[in-house]
N, C-alpha and C positions, 0 to 999 in steps of 0.2 A: 697201481699208482706208486710214485716214488717221490722222495724229497732229496734235494741236493745236499752234499756235505757242507757246503757254504751255509745253507739255511740252518742246519743243526748247530754249526759253530756260532751263528749269530744269535742264538737263543740266550738272552742274558741270564735267565734263571739257572741255566746249567753251568755257567762259568767255565766253559771249555776253552782251551788255548791250543793253537796250532803249533806243533813242534817241528813238523817236516812235511814235505810232499805238497807244497802250495799249488803246484801245477794241476793237481787233481781235485781241486775244490768243486769243480763242476760235476763230479761223479754223482750218480744217482743211487740212493739208498732205498731198498724196498723192505728191509727188515733189520731190526736191531736186536742182537742177542748177546748173551754172556757165555763165555767158555774159558776154562782153564786147561784145556787139553794141550799137550805138547805139540801135536800136529793136527789142528782142527780142519785144515784145508780140505781133506778128503770128504768131510761131512757137509761141505758148503756148496751152494749152487750158483753163487754170484749175486752181487748187489747188496751184500750184508754190511752192516756196521758191526764189527766184532769188538766186544768189550772184554778186557782181561786185566787182571792185576799182576800178571807175569809169574804166577806161582809155577806154572808148567813151562816157563820159558827156558830154553837150553842155556847152559852156563857159558859156552864159548861165544865169542863175537861172531865167528863164521856161521855157527849154527843159528844164531839169532837173526843174522841177515837172511839165511835160508828160510827161516820161519816166515819172514815178511815176503820174500820172493814167492813162496808157495801160496800165500794168501792172494797175492797179486795175480799169480798165474790162474787162479780159480775165480778171478774177476770180483774179488771182495772189494767193496767200495772204499772202506776206510777202517783204520784200527783205532779204537779208543783205549788208551792205556791209563789205568788207575794208579795214581801215586799215593804214597803215604802208608802203604802196607808192606808189600814185598819190596818195592823200590821207592826211593824218595824222589826220583826223577826218571824221566824216560831215558833208557839206555842210549848212549850216543850212537852206537852202531845201528840201532833202529831208525834214528833220525836221519843218519847218512843214507841208509838204504831207501827211506821214504823219499828223500829228495832225488835220489837216483831213479826211482821207479815212477815218481809223480803220483804216489799213493799217500793220501793224507794220514798222518798220525796225530791224533788229538789227545792232549793230556786231560784226564778227568780227575779233578781234585778230590781229596778224601771226603770233603763235606758234600759232594754230589753223589748220591746213590746211583748205581747202575740202573736200578729200577726206574728212576726219574728219567734217565735218557731213553730207555726202552718205551716208557709211557708217552713221552713227548713225541717221539718219532711215530709210534703206532697210531696215536690219536690224530696227528696231523695227516697221516696217510688215509685214515678212515674218513676224515673231513673232506679230503680231496676226492675220494671215491664217491662220497655222497654228493658232492657238488657236480661231479662228472655225470652221475646218474640223473640228477635233477636237470642238468644242462641238456642231456640227451632226450629226456622226456619232453622238454620244451622245444627241442630242435626237430624232433620227428614230425609233429604236426605241421611245422613250417615247411619242411622239405616236401611233405605230402601236398600241401596247398600249392607249393611252387610248381609241381609237375602239372597241376590242373590249370594254373593261371599263366605260367610262363614257359613251360616245356623244359627241354634239356638244359638250356643255358641257365634258367632260373634255379633248377635243382643243383647244378654245379656250383653256382654262386652261394646258395644257402649252405651247402655242405662245406664249402671253403670257409665261410664265416664261422660256422659251428665248430670246425676243427682248428681254426686259426692256422690254415695251411693253404698251399697252392693245390689246385685240383685241375685235372685235364681229362677230357673225354676224347679218345681216339676211335675212329671207325675201323672196320676190319682191315683197311688198307694203310692204316697209320696216320691218316689225315686228322687234324684237329677239328672236332665238331663243336666243342665248347670248352671254356676254361675260366678259371678264377685265379687271379684277376683276368679280365678280358684280354688285356695286352700282355699275357704271360710271355716272358722272354724265351727266345729260341733255345737258349742254352738249357733251360729247365725242361722244355719239351723234348729235346734231344736226350737229356738225362733219362727221362721216362722211357723213351723208345729203346735206349740202350739197356735198360733194366728189365725189359719185357722178356718173359720166358715163353717161347712159342708153345701153344697147346695147354699151358697151365691155367687152371681155373682161378687161382689166387696166388699171391706171393708177397713177400716183404724182404727188403734188403737195406742194410746200413751201408751206404756208399761212401761214407766218410764222416768226419766230425761234423755234427749238425746237419746231416743230410740223410734222411731215411725215405725210401719209396715203398708205398704199399699199393698193390694193384688187385683188381678183380675183373675177370672176364664178364662181359655183358652178353647174355645169351638166353634163349628160350627153346626148349625142346630140341637141342642139338644144333640150332642155328646161332652162329656167332655174329654179334653186331659191333664188337669192338672191345675196348678196355676202359675202365674207370681207374684212374691213378691219383694218388695223393702224395705230394712231396712235403715233408714236415721236418722240423728240427730234431725231433725224437721219434722213435717208433710209436705207432698208434697203440693206445691202450685198448683193453677189451671193450670198453664202452665206446671208444672211437670206432672200433671195428664194427660194432652194431650199427652205428650211424652210416658207416660206409656201405654195409650190406643192405640197409634200408634204402639208401639212395640208388644203389645198383639195381635192386628189385624194381623200383619205380621206373628207372631208365629202360630196363629190359621190357617192361610192359608197354612203355611208350614207343620204343623202337618196333615192337612186335605188332602194334595196333594196325598199321597199314596192311600187313600181311593177313591179319585176321579179318579185316574189312574186305579185302580182296577175296578171301575164301568164302565169306558170307555172300558177297555179290555173285561169285561164280555159282554157288549153290542156288541162289534165287534165280539167276539167269537160266540155269539148267531146268529148274522147275517150270518157269514160264515157257521155255521152248517145248518141254514135254507136254504141257497143256495145249499148246498150239498144234503140235503134231499128232496128239492122241485122237483117235477116231471117237472114243467114248467120252471125251471131255471129262476125264476123271478129276474131280476137285479135291480128292483126299489130301494131296500135298498142301493145298491151300488151307484146308481146315487144320492140318497138322501144324502149319506155321502159326495160325491164329491161336492155337491152343496154348502157345507160350505166354499169352496174355492172361490166361485163366488163373483162378486161385487153385488151392489144393483140392477142391472138390469139382474142378472142371467148369466153373461158372464164370461168367463175365457180366459186366454192366457197361452200358453205353452212355456217354455224355455227348449231347448235341448242343452246339453253341451257334446261335444266330446273331450275326453282326449287321449293323446298319450300312457298313461299307466294306468292300474287299480289303481296303488298306489296313483295317484293324486286325484282320485274321493272322498275318505273320507275327504280330506282337503276341497275340493270344497263343499261337502255336509254339512260339519260342518259350513262353512262360510255362506252358503245359509240359513241353518236352523236358525242360530242366527239372521241374518238380517231379515228374514221373521217374526220370533216371536217378535223381537223388534218393528216391524211395526204393530204388532197385527194381523198378518195373520195366518191362519191354514196352517200347512206344509203338502203338499202332494208331496212326492219325491220318485223316483224309480231309482235304479241303475242296470245296466245290462252290463256286459263286460266293454267296454270303454265309456259307455254313461250314462249320468244323465238326467232324465226328471223331471221337476218341474212344478206344476200348480200354476199360479198366478191369482189374481183377474183381470178381464178384463179391469178394469179402470187403472191399473198400467202402468207406462210409461217405455220407453227404459232406461231412466236415473235410475229408480229404479232397473231394471234388471242388469244394470252395477254395481250398488252399492252392489249387492249380492255377488260379488267377492272381496269385500274390504279387507277381512282377508286372502285371498289366497296369499301366497308369490310369489314374482316375477318369480322364476324359474318354479313353477308349473303352473302359469298363462300363461307363454309363449307357453305352449303346448296345450292350450284350444281353441276350436272353438265353438262359441255359436250362436244359432239361436233362434229368438223369433217370435212366430206366431202372427197373428192379434187376435182381440177379437171375440170369438165364443160363442154361447150358450153352456151350459154344455153338452148337448146331442151330440154335434159335437166334442167331445174330440178327436176322431181318426183323424178328418180333421186337428185340431189344431196341433196335434203331428206330422202329416205328413208334414205340412207346416214348422214347426219349424226344423224338421230334414233336409229338403231341404235347408233352410236358413243356418243351421249350416254347411252343407257340403261344402258351398262355402265361408263361413266367413273367415276373416283373423285370423290367429293364434295369440292369446294373445290380440286381439283387442276387441273393443266394440261389444256386441251381435248384430248380423245382423237381422233386421226385415224382415220378409217374404214380407210384403207389399212394401218394397223398391225395390223388384226385378221386379216390374211391368214394362213391356216393355223390359226386358232383361233376363227373366227366362230361356228361351230356350238356350240362349247363355251362361248361367252361369253354367249349369250342364254338366258334362263330356259326358254322353251318347248322349244327344241331340246335343251337339256341334260337336261331332264326325260325326254325320249324316250330319249336315249342312256343315261341311268342305268338306265331301265327295261330296256333291251336288255341292259345289262351284268348286271343282277341275274338276268334270265331265262336268259341264254345262258352266262355265264361261271361260274355257280355250281358246276358239276361240277369245273371246274379248281381253284377255290378250295378245295373240299372234299378233292380228291385231294392237293393240296399240303399241306393241314393235317394229313392222316393220314399221308402218306409222306415229307413234306419233299422233294418231287421238283422243285420250282421250275419246274413246267410253265408257269405264268402268265408268269414273267419270260422264259423261253426263247421262248415263242410271241410275246411282244411284241417281243423283239429280232429275231425272224424277220420279223414283219410290218413293223417300222420299216425293216428292211434291204431291203424289197420282194422277199423271197424269195431274197436272195443269201446262200448258206450261209456262205461265208468271212467276210463282214462281220458277219453275225449271230452267228457263233460267237465272233468277237473281241469283240463288244460284250457277249456273255453271259459271256465268260471261260471257255469250255469248248471241247473238241475238236468239230470239225464233225460227227463221227459221233455223239457224245453228244447234240448239239443236234438232229440229224436224228431220233434215236430219241425224244427228248422231244416234238418237234413231231408225230411220227406218233401218239404216245400221246394228245396233246391233241386231234388231229383225230378220233381214235376216240371219245374221251369226249364231244366236242361234236357228233358225228355230222354233220359238214359236210365240204365239199370245198374245201380251201385252194388248189386250182388255179384257182378262180374269183376274179377280181379284186374283184368286188362283195362277195363274202363276206369277203375279206381286209380290205377297206375298212371294212365295218360292224364287224368284230371289233376293229380298231384304234381306231375312234372310241369304241366301247364301253369299251375299256380306258382311253383317255384321260379319259373321263367319270368313271370311278371303278371300282375293283375291289371286288366284293361280298365280304363277310366270310363265311367258312365257317360253315355251320349255320344261316344265315338263310333 
């Protein structure tokens, strides 16, 4: 970062006055230092504001002019001459040489310490550097979002606004692909073309006063896609170069995306052809492809979504795809009629599955039933799909996806076909108990259920029924007699309990 000589001269606290070299007030200062060496030029690298009281200044006018010429030859920005100690005023020969060279000579009065000048310059440069880093930290996310939302032109425009410069993207043939501003004049484009160094990965040139060109080649893996160039009034700072490099990386990825997609398509086509031509119908390549969806332990989960209409599925698929890719997952999704099937990593949670529908509007979501399988090895894809389908078939519409594992203990009661069988068993088997209870108020049904749910443990069953165990035993014996069955057989007890859970028949039906 630098400050101009004019800015330093304008600081009222320093009380500096310009004695000569007004043409160079636009020169940039990157460092302020004090030296009393007779020939300091050899120790300087350019851009300095040199402060001296003239103790080491040569005695002859010719040598003093040479002193200033040597500083200018080494690109020193300006000379600050302290008066009131060695000299009461700036020597006239220095003033004349300053006007001749266009190198500012500033008089520093005795009451202004050199340390104050150094501190003022260094503090302002530090502030500018901090502002530049802050600006870059805010610009980088904007440039990243630009490539996602608007592509090459959006990145070019965002980079131009961030650098306050003109930006142009040329393809490998030199044709303008994007620019900022959009209507960038032909002269500027030709300036960039003329500044290009064939084969160079990067470069920067000062083409004249107020015209600097910085460029970077856009390429991936040896493939060149063109050049990103910036035309600015001053050379880009280190922080500006970081933004330029960030934009270049994003452009390279965007240009390279079609070739990567083509390569992926070629590989997929080759695998499909191999499956069709192979006599053994080897599916190993297919399983290898699907394994990309698995977690670190090689497991997957399957999400099945049932929709009321086919029109809703594209919206659901779009939302699922964006959420999956945002999470860094490979998308394996298949739609058929009113159903969408998606493969998730086995480590993903129910909450993640719920978030996949975040972008689906409320109306479309109300008609969805979603089921989520447990975690399975990739090779058990069919089992995972079947489990997810069963869960989806009994899930609430518009609600959170139902996990198959949550059906444990109620699966047979959850599905229509199996429930119908159990209800039929209940009507055929339990009717005598329902009729007896209706006629005598005996509570045989409740007592038998307590006994069955306690797995034949009399004390627990009696406590659950709220009666003495002898009373419970007599009721169960009566129920066994009416049902003409043997409750000592575990299979009989299981069928009776399932029938009771499915539904108790009304007496007289």
